[in-house]
Residue, then its C-alpha position, 0 to 999 in steps of 0.5 A: m892267645k887272645t885271652a893272654l893278650i887281654v890279661i897282659l894289657s889289663m895288667a899293664l893298665a893296672i900297673g900304670a894306674f898304680l904307679s901314676r896315682p896322686t900322692e898325699a903331697d899332691f893332695k896338700d898342693f891341691v888343697a893349697a891351690h884351692a884356698v878361698p881368698e879372704q874377702r875383708p879389706a886390707p886394714q882389717r886383715n892387717a889389724r886382725p889376721s885370720r886364717a881363710r877357711n878352706p873346705l878341703e882342709s878338713a878332708e881325708f886322704c883315702d889311699r886305694i890300690l889303684w886310685v885315691e879319694i878325698r872324702d869330707k867328714d861325712g864320708k862323701t867322696l869329693y875328689a878321686g885321683l887316678f893317672s895323675h889327675w883329679w876328678d870331682s863328683s861332677g866329672r870335671m878333670q884337673r891335672v895334678 
């Protein structure tokens, strides 16, 4: 009986993780929210507009079964997404 209850609760947890993982659209919103603001003065920005570089723009969205990962070009995991939250490599959490 105890084993059956543990199996049922584990399945409920896995289903909850699968249904609430962040999507690729959430990843794009997350990248846009973390854009680096341009540091040049206004006259230079207006004369020669340049695109601000965001280190997450070149990152890759890796979809796992129960979670998602954001990886850089080298394959290092920058953020992990689970239960509608993003965790960075230091363990800080941000809601989607």
